[in-house]
py3Dmol code that shows the C-alpha trace and the ligand (Angstrom):
import py3Dmol

protein = """\
ATOM      1  CA  MET A   1     357.906 -99.773 126.603  1.00  0.00           C
ATOM      2  CA  GLN A   2     358.607 -97.788 123.435  1.00  0.00           C
ATOM      3  CA  GLU A   3     361.636 -95.521 123.476  1.00  0.00           C
ATOM      4  CA  VAL A   4     361.052 -92.105 125.049  1.00  0.00           C
ATOM      5  CA  ARG A   5     362.659 -89.566 122.753  1.00  0.00           C
ATOM      6  CA  GLU A   6     363.796 -86.076 123.724  1.00  0.00           C
ATOM      7  CA  ARG A   7     363.212 -82.675 122.070  1.00  0.00           C
ATOM      8  CA  VAL A   8     360.869 -83.950 119.353  1.00  0.00           C
ATOM      9  CA  PRO A   9     359.458 -81.211 117.054  1.00  0.00           C
ATOM     10  CA  LEU A  10     355.656 -81.172 117.267  1.00  0.00           C
ATOM     11  CA  LYS A  11     355.025 -78.846 114.319  1.00  0.00           C
ATOM     12  CA  PRO A  12     354.955 -81.657 111.715  1.00  0.00           C
ATOM     13  CA  LEU A  13     352.518 -83.623 113.875  1.00  0.00           C
ATOM     14  CA  THR A  14     349.852 -80.915 113.824  1.00  0.00           C
ATOM     15  CA  THR A  15     347.664 -79.683 110.977  1.00  0.00           C
ATOM     16  CA  PHE A  16     348.388 -76.076 112.034  1.00  0.00           C
ATOM     17  CA  GLU A  17     352.119 -76.786 111.466  1.00  0.00           C
ATOM     18  CA  ILE A  18     352.913 -74.510 114.379  1.00  0.00           C
ATOM     19  CA  GLY A  19     354.726 -74.935 117.669  1.00  0.00           C
ATOM     20  CA  GLY A  20     357.942 -75.973 119.347  1.00  0.00           C
ATOM     21  CA  SER A  21     359.234 -79.329 120.551  1.00  0.00           C
ATOM     22  CA  ALA A  22     358.156 -81.779 123.203  1.00  0.00           C
ATOM     23  CA  CYS A  23     360.795 -82.234 125.916  1.00  0.00           C
ATOM     24  CA  PHE A  24     359.828 -85.933 125.946  1.00  0.00           C
ATOM     25  CA  PHE A  25     357.831 -87.900 123.414  1.00  0.00           C
ATOM     26  CA  VAL A  26     356.630 -91.469 123.029  1.00  0.00           C
ATOM     27  CA  ASP A  27     354.509 -93.323 120.464  1.00  0.00           C
ATOM     28  CA  VAL A  28     351.975 -95.705 122.038  1.00  0.00           C
ATOM     29  CA  ARG A  29     349.901 -98.449 120.422  1.00  0.00           C
ATOM     30  CA  SER A  30     347.964 -99.917 123.354  1.00  0.00           C
ATOM     31  CA  GLU A  31     346.473 -99.201 126.748  1.00  0.00           C
ATOM     32  CA  GLY A  32     349.409-101.073 128.309  1.00  0.00           C
ATOM     33  CA  GLU A  33     351.877 -98.762 126.575  1.00  0.00           C
ATOM     34  CA  ILE A  34     349.924 -95.715 127.792  1.00  0.00           C
ATOM     35  CA  ARG A  35     350.181 -97.074 131.345  1.00  0.00           C
ATOM     36  CA  GLU A  36     353.941 -97.518 130.969  1.00  0.00           C
ATOM     37  CA  ALA A  37     354.340 -94.010 129.552  1.00  0.00           C
ATOM     38  CA  ILE A  38     352.365 -92.456 132.412  1.00  0.00           C
ATOM     39  CA  ALA A  39     354.366 -94.449 134.968  1.00  0.00           C
ATOM     40  CA  TRP A  40     357.583 -93.194 133.331  1.00  0.00           C
ATOM     41  CA  ALA A  41     356.361 -89.563 133.513  1.00  0.00           C
ATOM     42  CA  LYS A  42     355.328 -89.936 137.153  1.00  0.00           C
ATOM     43  CA  GLU A  43     358.666 -91.463 138.074  1.00  0.00           C
ATOM     44  CA  LYS A  44     360.561 -88.620 136.367  1.00  0.00           C
ATOM     45  CA  GLY A  45     358.208 -86.004 137.837  1.00  0.00           C
ATOM     46  CA  VAL A  46     357.160 -84.597 134.455  1.00  0.00           C
ATOM     47  CA  SER A  47     353.630 -83.804 133.317  1.00  0.00           C
ATOM     48  CA  PHE A  48     352.118 -85.492 130.268  1.00  0.00           C
ATOM     49  CA  THR A  49     349.653 -84.734 127.529  1.00  0.00           C
ATOM     50  CA  VAL A  50     347.926 -86.836 124.870  1.00  0.00           C
ATOM     51  CA  LEU A  51     348.221 -86.277 121.141  1.00  0.00           C
ATOM     52  CA  GLY A  52     346.146 -88.045 118.497  1.00  0.00           C
ATOM     53  CA  GLY A  53     346.015 -86.833 114.897  1.00  0.00           C
ATOM     54  CA  GLY A  54     347.037 -83.297 115.906  1.00  0.00           C
ATOM     55  CA  SER A  55     344.169 -81.770 113.913  1.00  0.00           C
ATOM     56  CA  ASN A  56     342.617 -79.800 116.758  1.00  0.00           C
ATOM     57  CA  VAL A  57     345.549 -78.502 118.776  1.00  0.00           C
ATOM     58  CA  LEU A  58     347.665 -75.370 119.019  1.00  0.00           C
ATOM     59  CA  VAL A  59     351.148 -76.110 120.358  1.00  0.00           C
ATOM     60  CA  PRO A  60     352.971 -73.173 122.046  1.00  0.00           C
ATOM     61  CA  ASP A  61     355.964 -71.685 120.213  1.00  0.00           C
ATOM     62  CA  ASP A  62     358.360 -72.712 122.963  1.00  0.00           C
ATOM     63  CA  GLY A  63     357.038 -76.252 122.960  1.00  0.00           C
ATOM     64  CA  LEU A  64     355.885 -78.429 125.827  1.00  0.00           C
ATOM     65  CA  ASP A  65     357.843 -79.141 128.972  1.00  0.00           C
ATOM     66  CA  ALA A  66     356.070 -82.499 129.233  1.00  0.00           C
ATOM     67  CA  LEU A  67     355.900 -86.058 127.943  1.00  0.00           C
ATOM     68  CA  VAL A  68     353.721 -86.139 124.831  1.00  0.00           C
ATOM     69  CA  VAL A  69     351.954 -89.497 124.630  1.00  0.00           C
ATOM     70  CA  HIS A  70     351.229 -89.936 120.924  1.00  0.00           C
ATOM     71  CA  LEU A  71     348.536 -92.505 120.045  1.00  0.00           C
ATOM     72  CA  VAL A  72     349.481 -94.182 116.759  1.00  0.00           C
ATOM     73  CA  GLY A  73     348.461 -97.198 114.658  1.00  0.00           C
ATOM     74  CA  ASN A  74     345.277 -98.339 112.949  1.00  0.00           C
ATOM     75  CA  LEU A  75     344.280-101.300 115.115  1.00  0.00           C
ATOM     76  CA  TYR A  76     340.763-102.694 115.126  1.00  0.00           C
ATOM     77  CA  SER A  77     338.582-105.754 115.002  1.00  0.00           C
ATOM     78  CA  ALA A  78     335.144-105.903 113.422  1.00  0.00           C
ATOM     79  CA  ASP A  79     332.358-108.416 113.639  1.00  0.00           C
ATOM     80  CA  ASN A  80     328.930-108.067 112.042  1.00  0.00           C
ATOM     81  CA  GLY A  81     329.072-104.275 112.049  1.00  0.00           C
ATOM     82  CA  THR A  82     330.394-103.964 115.592  1.00  0.00           C
ATOM     83  CA  LEU A  83     333.754-102.250 115.479  1.00  0.00           C
ATOM     84  CA  ASP A  84     336.189-102.399 118.386  1.00  0.00           C
ATOM     85  CA  THR A  85     338.991 -99.996 117.733  1.00  0.00           C
ATOM     86  CA  TRP A  86     342.098 -98.573 119.351  1.00  0.00           C
ATOM     87  CA  ALA A  87     341.477 -94.879 120.040  1.00  0.00           C
ATOM     88  CA  GLY A  88     344.519 -93.858 117.992  1.00  0.00           C
ATOM     89  CA  SER A  89     343.095 -95.274 114.745  1.00  0.00           C
ATOM     90  CA  ASP A  90     342.470 -92.779 111.969  1.00  0.00           C
ATOM     91  CA  LEU A  91     338.762 -91.978 111.599  1.00  0.00           C
ATOM     92  CA  LEU A  92     338.721 -91.855 107.793  1.00  0.00           C
ATOM     93  CA  PHE A  93     340.665 -95.129 107.611  1.00  0.00           C
ATOM     94  CA  LEU A  94     337.987 -96.793 109.767  1.00  0.00           C
ATOM     95  CA  ILE A  95     335.102 -95.345 107.743  1.00  0.00           C
ATOM     96  CA  GLN A  96     336.688 -96.554 104.497  1.00  0.00           C
ATOM     97  CA  THR A  97     337.778 -99.956 105.835  1.00  0.00           C
ATOM     98  CA  LEU A  98     334.435-100.835 107.397  1.00  0.00           C
ATOM     99  CA  GLY A  99     332.729 -99.464 104.281  1.00  0.00           C
ATOM    100  CA  ALA A 100     334.665-101.965 102.171  1.00  0.00           C
ATOM    101  CA  GLN A 101     333.219-104.707 104.398  1.00  0.00           C
ATOM    102  CA  GLY A 102     329.691-103.379 103.797  1.00  0.00           C
ATOM    103  CA  TYR A 103     329.163-101.540 107.083  1.00  0.00           C
ATOM    104  CA  GLY A 104     328.479 -97.839 107.369  1.00  0.00           C
ATOM    105  CA  GLY A 105     326.027 -95.110 108.261  1.00  0.00           C
ATOM    106  CA  TRP A 106     328.703 -92.680 109.449  1.00  0.00           C
ATOM    107  CA  GLU A 107     329.939 -91.524 106.043  1.00  0.00           C
ATOM    108  CA  LYS A 108     329.056 -87.867 106.782  1.00  0.00           C
ATOM    109  CA  LEU A 109     332.025 -87.925 109.172  1.00  0.00           C
ATOM    110  CA  ALA A 110     334.393 -88.870 106.342  1.00  0.00           C
ATOM    111  CA  GLY A 111     337.153 -86.317 105.918  1.00  0.00           C
ATOM    112  CA  ILE A 112     337.208 -85.103 109.523  1.00  0.00           C
ATOM    113  CA  PRO A 113     340.934 -85.454 110.144  1.00  0.00           C
ATOM    114  CA  GLY A 114     342.380 -87.158 113.193  1.00  0.00           C
ATOM    115  CA  SER A 115     341.886 -90.179 115.395  1.00  0.00           C
ATOM    116  CA  ILE A 116     338.639 -91.720 116.569  1.00  0.00           C
ATOM    117  CA  GLY A 117     339.684 -91.017 120.189  1.00  0.00           C
ATOM    118  CA  GLY A 118     340.065 -87.319 119.392  1.00  0.00           C
ATOM    119  CA  ALA A 119     336.695 -87.409 117.629  1.00  0.00           C
ATOM    120  CA  VAL A 120     335.000 -88.947 120.689  1.00  0.00           C
ATOM    121  CA  ARG A 121     336.561 -86.411 123.069  1.00  0.00           C
ATOM    122  CA  GLY A 122     335.201 -83.476 121.061  1.00  0.00           C
ATOM    123  CA  ASN A 123     332.091 -85.249 119.706  1.00  0.00           C
ATOM    124  CA  ALA A 124     333.257 -84.376 116.199  1.00  0.00           C
ATOM    125  CA  GLY A 125     330.572 -83.868 113.619  1.00  0.00           C
ATOM    126  CA  ALA A 126     329.677 -82.637 110.171  1.00  0.00           C
ATOM    127  CA  PHE A 127     326.583 -82.239 107.994  1.00  0.00           C
ATOM    128  CA  GLY A 128     324.201 -83.063 110.875  1.00  0.00           C
ATOM    129  CA  SER A 129     326.013 -86.267 111.969  1.00  0.00           C
ATOM    130  CA  GLU A 130     328.071 -86.544 115.131  1.00  0.00           C
ATOM    131  CA  ILE A 131     330.309 -89.381 116.301  1.00  0.00           C
ATOM    132  CA  LYS A 132     327.994 -89.839 119.310  1.00  0.00           C
ATOM    133  CA  ASP A 133     325.321 -91.209 116.951  1.00  0.00           C
ATOM    134  CA  PHE A 134     327.456 -94.330 116.393  1.00  0.00           C
ATOM    135  CA  ILE A 135     329.132 -94.939 119.742  1.00  0.00           C
ATOM    136  CA  GLU A 136     328.124 -97.956 121.778  1.00  0.00           C
ATOM    137  CA  LYS A 137     330.861 -97.885 124.418  1.00  0.00           C
ATOM    138  CA  VAL A 138     334.106 -96.138 125.195  1.00  0.00           C
ATOM    139  CA  ARG A 139     336.902 -97.608 127.267  1.00  0.00           C
ATOM    140  CA  ALA A 140     339.158 -95.170 129.094  1.00  0.00           C
ATOM    141  CA  LEU A 141     342.077 -95.140 131.517  1.00  0.00           C
ATOM    142  CA  ASN A 142     342.159 -92.846 134.532  1.00  0.00           C
ATOM    143  CA  THR A 143     345.725 -91.554 134.708  1.00  0.00           C
ATOM    144  CA  GLU A 144     345.328 -90.469 138.331  1.00  0.00           C
ATOM    145  CA  THR A 145     344.001 -93.719 139.817  1.00  0.00           C
ATOM    146  CA  GLY A 146     345.042 -96.292 137.181  1.00  0.00           C
ATOM    147  CA  GLU A 147     341.404 -97.448 136.893  1.00  0.00           C
ATOM    148  CA  THR A 148     340.007 -98.494 133.515  1.00  0.00           C
ATOM    149  CA  ARG A 149     336.314 -98.256 132.849  1.00  0.00           C
ATOM    150  CA  GLU A 150     333.776 -98.751 130.087  1.00  0.00           C
ATOM    151  CA  PHE A 151     331.465 -95.799 129.526  1.00  0.00           C
ATOM    152  CA  THR A 152     328.070 -96.270 127.906  1.00  0.00           C
ATOM    153  CA  ASN A 153     326.999 -93.732 125.312  1.00  0.00           C
ATOM    154  CA  ALA A 154     324.898 -91.925 127.947  1.00  0.00           C
ATOM    155  CA  GLU A 155     327.812 -91.853 130.400  1.00  0.00           C
ATOM    156  CA  CYS A 156     329.962 -90.147 127.781  1.00  0.00           C
ATOM    157  CA  ASP A 157     327.636 -87.136 128.273  1.00  0.00           C
ATOM    158  CA  PHE A 158     327.844 -86.100 124.628  1.00  0.00           C
ATOM    159  CA  SER A 159     326.529 -82.775 123.393  1.00  0.00           C
ATOM    160  CA  TYR A 160     327.609 -80.292 120.735  1.00  0.00           C
ATOM    161  CA  ARG A 161     331.447 -80.609 120.488  1.00  0.00           C
ATOM    162  CA  HIS A 162     331.504 -81.890 124.051  1.00  0.00           C
ATOM    163  CA  SER A 163     331.923 -85.107 125.989  1.00  0.00           C
ATOM    164  CA  PHE A 164     332.682 -86.159 129.551  1.00  0.00           C
ATOM    165  CA  PHE A 165     336.322 -86.584 128.466  1.00  0.00           C
ATOM    166  CA  LYS A 166     336.705 -82.928 127.509  1.00  0.00           C
ATOM    167  CA  ASP A 167     335.899 -81.929 131.096  1.00  0.00           C
ATOM    168  CA  HIS A 168     337.978 -84.774 132.561  1.00  0.00           C
ATOM    169  CA  PRO A 169     341.418 -84.824 130.920  1.00  0.00           C
ATOM    170  CA  GLU A 170     342.617 -87.324 133.532  1.00  0.00           C
ATOM    171  CA  TRP A 171     340.757 -89.972 131.475  1.00  0.00           C
ATOM    172  CA  ILE A 172     342.470 -91.123 128.272  1.00  0.00           C
ATOM    173  CA  ILE A 173     340.194 -92.829 125.769  1.00  0.00           C
ATOM    174  CA  THR A 174     341.795 -96.132 124.759  1.00  0.00           C
ATOM    175  CA  VAL A 175     339.171 -98.182 122.920  1.00  0.00           C
ATOM    176  CA  VAL A 176     336.014 -97.160 121.089  1.00  0.00           C
ATOM    177  CA  LYS A 177     333.147 -99.513 120.246  1.00  0.00           C
ATOM    178  CA  VAL A 178     331.018 -98.430 117.295  1.00  0.00           C
ATOM    179  CA  LYS A 179     327.796 -99.938 115.914  1.00  0.00           C
ATOM    180  CA  LEU A 180     327.361 -99.703 112.163  1.00  0.00           C
ATOM    181  CA  ALA A 181     324.590-100.665 109.767  1.00  0.00           C
ATOM    182  CA  GLN A 182     324.841-103.122 106.871  1.00  0.00           C
ATOM    183  CA  ARG A 183     324.811-101.255 103.567  1.00  0.00           C
ATOM    184  CA  ARG A 184     325.902-101.837  99.986  1.00  0.00           C
ATOM    185  CA  HIS A 185     329.613-101.225  99.533  1.00  0.00           C
ATOM    186  CA  GLY A 186     328.981 -99.141  96.381  1.00  0.00           C
ATOM    187  CA  ASP A 187     326.530 -96.853  98.217  1.00  0.00           C
ATOM    188  CA  ILE A 188     328.995 -96.311 101.039  1.00  0.00           C
ATOM    189  CA  THR A 189     331.854 -95.521  98.652  1.00  0.00           C
ATOM    190  CA  LYS A 190     329.679 -92.999  96.818  1.00  0.00           C
ATOM    191  CA  SER A 191     328.550 -91.419 100.067  1.00  0.00           C
ATOM    192  CA  ILE A 192     332.152 -91.075 101.303  1.00  0.00           C
ATOM    193  CA  GLY A 193     333.203 -89.532  97.967  1.00  0.00           C
ATOM    194  CA  ASP A 194     330.256 -87.086  97.959  1.00  0.00           C
ATOM    195  CA  THR A 195     330.954 -86.014 101.544  1.00  0.00           C
ATOM    196  CA  ILE A 196     334.636 -85.372 100.905  1.00  0.00           C
ATOM    197  CA  ALA A 197     333.830 -83.456  97.700  1.00  0.00           C
ATOM    198  CA  GLU A 198     331.303 -81.294  99.583  1.00  0.00           C
ATOM    199  CA  ARG A 199     333.888 -80.554 102.282  1.00  0.00           C
ATOM    200  CA  GLU A 200     336.422 -79.484  99.650  1.00  0.00           C
ATOM    201  CA  LYS A 201     333.814 -77.216  98.056  1.00  0.00           C
ATOM    202  CA  ARG A 202     333.056 -75.482 101.357  1.00  0.00           C
ATOM    203  CA  HIS A 203     336.651 -75.083 102.403  1.00  0.00           C
ATOM    204  CA  LEU A 204     339.946 -76.359 101.095  1.00  0.00           C
ATOM    205  CA  GLN A 205     340.791 -79.146 103.486  1.00  0.00           C
ATOM    206  CA  ASN A 206     344.555 -79.150 103.124  1.00  0.00           C
ATOM    207  CA  VAL A 207     345.089 -75.765 104.758  1.00  0.00           C
ATOM    208  CA  ARG A 208     347.348 -75.245 107.787  1.00  0.00           C
ATOM    209  CA  ALA A 209     344.585 -74.918 110.367  1.00  0.00           C
ATOM    210  CA  ALA A 210     342.782 -76.807 113.107  1.00  0.00           C
ATOM    211  CA  GLY A 211     339.390 -76.787 111.388  1.00  0.00           C
ATOM    212  CA  SER A 212     336.857 -74.453 112.979  1.00  0.00           C
ATOM    213  CA  TYR A 213     338.790 -72.513 115.584  1.00  0.00           C
ATOM    214  CA  PHE A 214     335.722 -71.515 117.624  1.00  0.00           C
ATOM    215  CA  MET A 215     332.592 -73.442 118.527  1.00  0.00           C
ATOM    216  CA  ASN A 216     329.257 -72.154 117.256  1.00  0.00           C
ATOM    217  CA  PRO A 217     327.959 -70.208 120.258  1.00  0.00           C
ATOM    218  CA  GLN A 218     324.466 -69.887 121.678  1.00  0.00           C
ATOM    219  CA  ALA A 219     323.250 -66.414 120.873  1.00  0.00           C
ATOM    220  CA  PRO A 220     320.547 -63.978 122.030  1.00  0.00           C
ATOM    221  CA  GLN A 221     317.219 -64.221 120.161  1.00  0.00           C
ATOM    222  CA  ASN A 222     317.748 -60.968 118.215  1.00  0.00           C
ATOM    223  CA  VAL A 223     321.031 -62.326 116.804  1.00  0.00           C
ATOM    224  CA  ILE A 224     319.385 -65.647 115.922  1.00  0.00           C
ATOM    225  CA  ASP A 225     316.540 -63.776 114.188  1.00  0.00           C
ATOM    226  CA  THR A 226     318.987 -61.697 112.095  1.00  0.00           C
ATOM    227  CA  PHE A 227     320.941 -64.824 111.154  1.00  0.00           C
ATOM    228  CA  GLU A 228     317.831 -66.805 110.183  1.00  0.00           C
ATOM    229  CA  LYS A 229     316.430 -63.922 108.141  1.00  0.00           C
ATOM    230  CA  GLU A 230     319.667 -63.313 106.293  1.00  0.00           C
ATOM    231  CA  LYS A 231     320.576 -66.939 105.639  1.00  0.00           C
ATOM    232  CA  GLY A 232     317.090 -68.422 105.304  1.00  0.00           C
ATOM    233  CA  VAL A 233     318.066 -71.371 107.547  1.00  0.00           C
ATOM    234  CA  LYS A 234     316.967 -72.333 111.055  1.00  0.00           C
ATOM    235  CA  SER A 235     319.421 -72.043 113.920  1.00  0.00           C
ATOM    236  CA  ARG A 236     320.184 -75.362 115.655  1.00  0.00           C
ATOM    237  CA  GLU A 237     320.019 -75.549 119.470  1.00  0.00           C
ATOM    238  CA  GLY A 238     319.929 -71.747 119.659  1.00  0.00           C
ATOM    239  CA  ARG A 239     323.376 -71.551 118.086  1.00  0.00           C
ATOM    240  CA  VAL A 240     324.616 -69.418 115.226  1.00  0.00           C
ATOM    241  CA  PRO A 241     327.713 -70.198 113.154  1.00  0.00           C
ATOM    242  CA  ALA A 242     330.834 -68.578 114.596  1.00  0.00           C
ATOM    243  CA  GLY A 243     331.989 -67.901 111.017  1.00  0.00           C
ATOM    244  CA  TRP A 244     328.907 -65.750 110.365  1.00  0.00           C
ATOM    245  CA  LEU A 245     329.458 -63.746 113.580  1.00  0.00           C
ATOM    246  CA  ILE A 246     333.137 -63.249 112.713  1.00  0.00           C
ATOM    247  CA  GLU A 247     332.268 -61.992 109.240  1.00  0.00           C
ATOM    248  CA  LYS A 248     329.555 -59.647 110.541  1.00  0.00           C
ATOM    249  CA  ALA A 249     331.988 -58.304 113.144  1.00  0.00           C
ATOM    250  CA  GLY A 250     334.256 -57.293 110.259  1.00  0.00           C
ATOM    251  CA  MET A 251     336.975 -59.822 111.050  1.00  0.00           C
ATOM    252  CA  ARG A 252     336.890 -61.897 107.871  1.00  0.00           C
ATOM    253  CA  GLY A 253     340.410 -61.699 106.437  1.00  0.00           C
ATOM    254  CA  ALA A 254     341.833 -60.143 109.640  1.00  0.00           C
ATOM    255  CA  THR A 255     345.479 -60.988 110.219  1.00  0.00           C
ATOM    256  CA  VAL A 256     348.108 -61.014 112.939  1.00  0.00           C
ATOM    257  CA  GLY A 257     351.571 -61.850 111.627  1.00  0.00           C
ATOM    258  CA  GLY A 258     351.222 -64.965 109.474  1.00  0.00           C
ATOM    259  CA  ALA A 259     347.774 -65.920 110.818  1.00  0.00           C
ATOM    260  CA  VAL A 260     344.569 -65.013 108.981  1.00  0.00           C
ATOM    261  CA  ALA A 261     340.837 -65.462 109.639  1.00  0.00           C
ATOM    262  CA  SER A 262     340.194 -67.202 106.329  1.00  0.00           C
ATOM    263  CA  LEU A 263     338.384 -65.262 103.611  1.00  0.00           C
ATOM    264  CA  GLN A 264     336.620 -68.440 102.501  1.00  0.00           C
ATOM    265  CA  HIS A 265     335.593 -69.658 105.972  1.00  0.00           C
ATOM    266  CA  PRO A 266     336.305 -66.966 108.619  1.00  0.00           C
ATOM    267  CA  ASN A 267     336.092 -69.478 111.478  1.00  0.00           C
ATOM    268  CA  TYR A 268     339.223 -71.162 110.127  1.00  0.00           C
ATOM    269  CA  ILE A 269     342.305 -69.433 111.481  1.00  0.00           C
ATOM    270  CA  VAL A 270     344.904 -70.327 108.876  1.00  0.00           C
ATOM    271  CA  ASN A 271     348.681 -70.371 109.166  1.00  0.00           C
ATOM    272  CA  GLN A 272     349.809 -68.709 105.940  1.00  0.00           C
ATOM    273  CA  GLY A 273     353.221 -70.297 106.370  1.00  0.00           C
ATOM    274  CA  THR A 274     354.969 -68.083 108.897  1.00  0.00           C
ATOM    275  CA  ALA A 275     352.378 -67.922 111.706  1.00  0.00           C
ATOM    276  CA  THR A 276     353.447 -68.508 115.283  1.00  0.00           C
ATOM    277  CA  ALA A 277     351.188 -69.812 118.035  1.00  0.00           C
ATOM    278  CA  GLU A 278     351.353 -66.318 119.523  1.00  0.00           C
ATOM    279  CA  ASN A 279     350.043 -64.856 116.220  1.00  0.00           C
ATOM    280  CA  VAL A 280     347.127 -67.311 116.313  1.00  0.00           C
ATOM    281  CA  ARG A 281     346.339 -66.541 119.960  1.00  0.00           C
ATOM    282  CA  GLN A 282     346.444 -62.786 119.362  1.00  0.00           C
ATOM    283  CA  LEU A 283     344.237 -63.033 116.286  1.00  0.00           C
ATOM    284  CA  ALA A 284     341.796 -65.235 118.219  1.00  0.00           C
ATOM    285  CA  GLU A 285     341.636 -62.601 120.992  1.00  0.00           C
ATOM    286  CA  LYS A 286     341.004 -59.845 118.415  1.00  0.00           C
ATOM    287  CA  VAL A 287     338.212 -61.871 116.836  1.00  0.00           C
ATOM    288  CA  LYS A 288     336.642 -62.669 120.215  1.00  0.00           C
ATOM    289  CA  LYS A 289     336.723 -59.006 121.224  1.00  0.00           C
ATOM    290  CA  ALA A 290     335.118 -57.857 117.963  1.00  0.00           C
ATOM    291  CA  VAL A 291     332.322 -60.460 118.219  1.00  0.00           C
ATOM    292  CA  LEU A 292     331.704 -59.623 121.885  1.00  0.00           C
ATOM    293  CA  GLU A 293     331.486 -55.906 121.135  1.00  0.00           C
ATOM    294  CA  LYS A 294     329.181 -56.333 118.156  1.00  0.00           C
ATOM    295  CA  PHE A 295     326.880 -59.102 119.400  1.00  0.00           C
ATOM    296  CA  ASP A 296     327.512 -59.500 123.145  1.00  0.00           C
ATOM    297  CA  VAL A 297     328.372 -63.135 122.370  1.00  0.00           C
ATOM    298  CA  GLU A 298     331.447 -64.861 123.771  1.00  0.00           C
ATOM    299  CA  LEU A 299     333.282 -67.192 121.415  1.00  0.00           C
ATOM    300  CA  GLN A 300     334.958 -70.250 122.896  1.00  0.00           C
ATOM    301  CA  GLU A 301     337.869 -72.110 121.346  1.00  0.00           C
ATOM    302  CA  GLU A 302     337.138 -75.520 119.845  1.00  0.00           C
ATOM    303  CA  ALA A 303     340.845 -76.176 119.290  1.00  0.00           C
ATOM    304  CA  ALA A 304     342.752 -77.378 122.355  1.00  0.00           C
ATOM    305  CA  LEU A 305     345.476 -74.964 123.464  1.00  0.00           C
ATOM    306  CA  LEU A 306     348.173 -77.304 124.733  1.00  0.00           C
TER     307      LEU A 306
END
"""
ligand_1 = """\
53
LIG
C 340.917 -79.266 107.795
C 340.192 -79.634 109.057
C 338.841 -79.882 109.030
C 338.144 -80.231 110.203
N 336.800 -80.471 110.121
C 336.125 -80.834 111.241
C 334.719 -81.117 111.170
O 334.112 -81.089 110.112
N 334.088 -81.452 112.327
C 334.744 -81.511 113.532
O 334.101 -81.834 114.553
N 336.077 -81.259 113.626
C 336.768 -80.923 112.506
N 338.118 -80.645 112.591
C 338.796 -80.691 113.887
C 339.461 -82.054 114.203
O 339.670 -82.788 113.036
C 338.629 -82.880 115.182
O 338.449 -82.162 116.371
C 339.282 -84.241 115.474
O 338.303 -85.091 116.012
C 340.467 -84.160 116.438
O 341.067 -85.457 116.543
P 342.648 -85.627 116.720
O 342.954 -87.055 116.893
O 343.363 -84.913 115.629
O 342.861 -84.849 118.090
P 344.165 -84.029 118.536
O 344.224 -82.757 117.760
O 345.362 -84.887 118.539
O 343.777 -83.685 120.048
C 342.698 -82.799 120.351
C 342.451 -82.857 121.861
O 341.957 -84.162 122.195
C 342.799 -84.787 123.163
N 342.829 -86.205 122.813
C 343.232 -86.779 121.645
N 343.105 -88.115 121.706
C 342.607 -88.394 122.933
C 342.269 -89.609 123.605
N 342.430 -90.806 123.036
N 341.793 -89.530 124.883
C 341.635 -88.323 125.484
N 341.946 -87.152 124.905
C 342.423 -87.192 123.637
C 344.142 -84.092 123.037
O 344.872 -84.156 124.248
C 343.715 -82.672 122.699
O 343.373 -81.977 123.879
C 338.833 -80.315 111.423
C 340.226 -80.080 111.461
C 340.898 -79.751 110.286
C 342.379 -79.518 110.332
"""
view = py3Dmol.view(width=600, height=400)
view.addModel(protein, "pdb")
view.setStyle({"model": 0}, {"cartoon": {"style": "trace"}})
view.addModel(ligand_1, "xyz")
view.setStyle({"model": 1}, {"stick": {}})
view.zoomTo()
view.show()
């Protein structure tokens, strides 16, 4: 088993760059190492939590009194467009690496930070593509029973920013099997470049944030009608963008301490450098209250509050 370290700062391991230390911390590169880490935590009587790329988490200011099991390493095998990958592998690395071998189709996901396991858990998506569109199977470990199981795409119960695993944190995703299409390397490279450029245009990607802080909520018909009329676009699945609701509720640019609801993309809560987790939580509550009062719509966090 890898060395379990003590009092490891988590701030540098998250895109928010916020939060205290983990009492215990271990890097893992395989399902076997996850098993060992969980056994260690159970023996010591401490709780545990999983960390991937840290791009969708808010770590409390006083840290975590737990063992943080950090999935690391880009480990994969690929054969004729079927990719078998360790859940800790970086999503962009996989898109680029398989692209170089002439396999793709998922380039619209390029630039979503974090691991493929994290992407599966939250059914990450962008520009009309979601990771679910490419998943064949997911292997996961049940930390309560020790069972491992392969889930088919249907069993993953994917929907907008949701999967079975989000409702069942006792399952840790360990391996992801993806089916890709054969395409020309040059086309894939261009598509990856275009997607990343479009992301940069819509919002600077190297901000201290966790991406969209809230999920796009389902809204009453009158709110959908106002949105569609104003923006000239159709709402998807009865949802309206949280960023639009936040702006209309007058919260664009709102701040608490060092945290701001971004002027460029109000659904990004950005750490301006000095924000604490408490600042982010308080700003999120303010934003939720304003949107509820104005639209009678409840916003729900997309970022995981550890
Ligand atoms: C600048 C920026 C832009 C972003 N743009 C997008 C976007 O366009 N679309 C989008 O969908 N998201 C976006 N995000 C959010 C984020 O990148 C995704 O949610 C990403 O998939 C999270 O993966 P991760 O490995 O970083 O997860 P982490 O942040 O490490 O973890 C998130 C949650 O998943 C759990 N988890 C992680 N790995 C596993 C696993 N193997 N098994 C079980 N649970 C696990 C963690 O315990 C935690 O609860 C953006 C974030 C940033 C910072």
